[in-house]
N, C-alpha and C positions, 0 to 999 in steps of 0.2 A: 504493500499499500503506500501512498505517498507521504509517509511519516518516517523520519530518521528514529533510530533506537537510542535513547540517551539515559541519563541517570535517572529520570522518572520512571522508567521501567521497573526500578527497584522498589518504587513506591507500590505500584500496581502488585508485584510480587508479595510484598508485605501485607497489603490489604487482603489478598487471597489467603495468605497464612492466619491472618487475623480472624477472617471469615470462618475458616474451618475450626479453629479454636474455639469459636464463640457458639457456633451452629451444630458442630459435629458433622458437618458435610461440607463437600467442595461446592463452590460457586455454581459449575455445571457440572452436570453427570450424564455422560453419554459415551458410549463405546465407539462411535464413529469420529475418527480423528478428523475428517474435514469439517463436520459439524462443530465439534469441540473448537477448532480454530476460528469458524465463523464466530461462535458464541464469545470467544474472548476479544475478536476485533469488534464486534457491532451490538452484542445483545447484554442488555442490563442484567446482573443476577438480582433476584428478589432480596429486599431489603432484610438484614439480619433479624431485626426485631420482629419481623412477619413471621419467621421461621421459629424464634423462641422469644416470646413476648416477655421474658425476664430480662432481656438485654435493653439497657436504656436506650432511647431515642438517639440521644447525642453520640453514644458509641457507635451505634448503627451508621449515623451520619458521617462520622470520622472514618469509618471502614468504606463506605460509599465513595467519600472524596477520594481516599487512596486508589479505589478502583475505576475512577472515571476514565472513560473510553478515550477522550481527548488528553493529551500530557498536560495542555494548557490548564485543565481543571481540576488536576490532582495538586497535592501538596508540592510546593517547588523547593523546600528546604526539610531537612530532618529537624532542625530548630522549630520550624513551624509547626510540625507535628507534635514534638516535644511539649511546645507551650499549650496546645490544645487538650493534650492527654493529663497534663499537669493540672490545668483550669478543671477540667471535668472532675479530676480527684479532690482538689480544694474545696469546690462547691459540695461535693458529697460530704466532705469532712465537716465543714461547716453546717450544713443543713440536714444531712442525713439522707439525701436523695440527690439523683443527677439531674440538674436542669439544663434544658436546651440553651445554646448560645450561638453566636455568629463565628463560625470557624474561619480559621486562615486569617485573622487580624494581625497576628505578628509572622505571617509567613512570607518572609521577604526573600527573594531569590538573591543568590550571591554572584549571579552571572546574567548578562544582558540576552534574552533570547527573543526571538521573533516568532509569534505564532505561526504555525504552518497551515493555516487556513486559507483556502482559495476565495479571493475577493472578486466579484464582478463577472464570474464564468458560469452563473446559474444557467443560462440558455444551452451553452456548449455541453456542460454536464448532463442536462436533461435530454438533449438529443443522444448522446451517448447511451444513457441509461433506457432510453425508450426503444433504441435499436436492439440493445441486449434483450429487453424484455421480449421483443417481438421473435428473436431467434431463440429464446429459451423455452418458449411454448413447447406442449407436448406436441409430438409429431402427426401433423395433420397436413403440412404442405410438401411438396416435393423439393422447393427451394428453401434450403435451410441456412444458407450463409449470406451474409452481408459484408461490405468493405466500406469503410469511413475514412476519408483522407483528412488529417489534421495538419494544417499548414501555418507557418508562422516563422519569424525571424529566430535565430538562436537565442536562448535565454528568456523567452516570452512565457514559458510554463507549459509546453505542449505535453511533455512527459507527467508533468503534475494532473493535468486534466484525464490523460488516459488512465492514469493509476487510480481515480475515482471510482472505476468500474470492478476494482479488485475485490471489494466487500461482496456486492451482489453476485460475482460469479463465484466466489466460495460458499456462499448462501446456497447456490443452485449445485454445489459439489462440481463445479467445473474447475479447469487449469487456467489459470492467469499466466502467460508467458510474454516476455518481451526482449526485444533486442535493439540495440542502438547503433546506427552507423557514426562512428566516432571519425573526427576529422583527422586523427593521427594513425587512423587503420584503412586508409583509403587503397593500400596495396592488398588488402587481405579481401579475396573475393567472397560476397554473400556473407560478410562477418556479422551483419545484424541477424540474419536468419540463423547462423550456427549458433550465435549467443543465446537466442531464444529457444532453440530446440535442445540445447545443452541444459538449459534450465528446465526444460520440460522432463529430461530424462532423469534429473535429480529429484524432481517431484514423483515421477512412476516409482523411482526405486524407494521411496519412503512409503508406498502402498504395501497392503497385505500381499501374502504369497499368492492367493488365488487371483487377485486383481492384476498383479504383477504377471501371472502365467497367461492371463487373457490377453494382456497388452503385447506379450511377446508373441503369440499365435498371430494376433492381427499384424504386428509389424512384419512378421516373417513371411505372410501371406501376401503383403503389398511389395516388399522388396526383393523377396526371392533370391536370387543369385547376386543381386546387387548390394546385399546386406554389407558386405567388408567395404565396399566403396564408401557407403555412408559412415561405416564406423571409423575409418581413416578421418573424416572431418569432425565426427561426433564420437569421441572415444567413449563416453558414458553409455553409449548404446551396447556396447560389448558386454557390460555388467548386467543387461536385460537379456540379450541373445545368446550370449556364450561366444566361445571361439567359433569363427566362421572359416 
């Protein structure tokens, strides 16, 4: 997805640990790995206090803030989290009960970060998502493919827009692959396609054995005796097909 992984992912992990400690269960329970990925990317877990009513609302809110989907909405510093936990404890010590209060008042980041939110691209994103919804519908039509060309000068955010469809693709249990033609790799033929399909091979290798076997048969049926030619370009394919 169009988000960098930074120190705030640790707050998400800590929130998930607190969630399990308080409720006795994980935020999301599923045996489907792709569904689990989607849940962590886009789905909000139930509030901890709705699972165990003995959990104070303020503690539940702290956990929810730790596990916010957008990194900008999480705690930005350990000191900010520490202050809120201590504040909840002091109020309990003085009054004998946990009282709700505004979180993050002392949560001052120690570095300058620009939010990774897209601005002014709602129309373009809607066009991409609408196209994806069309081709992701149940098989009722013969034409199942579409192509959209995204044009623009270098650095205007084309990649960021395209990455916006990462979440819905994962939700539909699809594979999101991408390759980029780099200005310094102009001497490598089809470098963008090679990059994209090497990424796909990595995703397939993380699948269960039955799914991987199914992909192996499909790929061999299509490539036939040309398999080694493709393996020379995409080495990861050999991990799926075996020696050719």
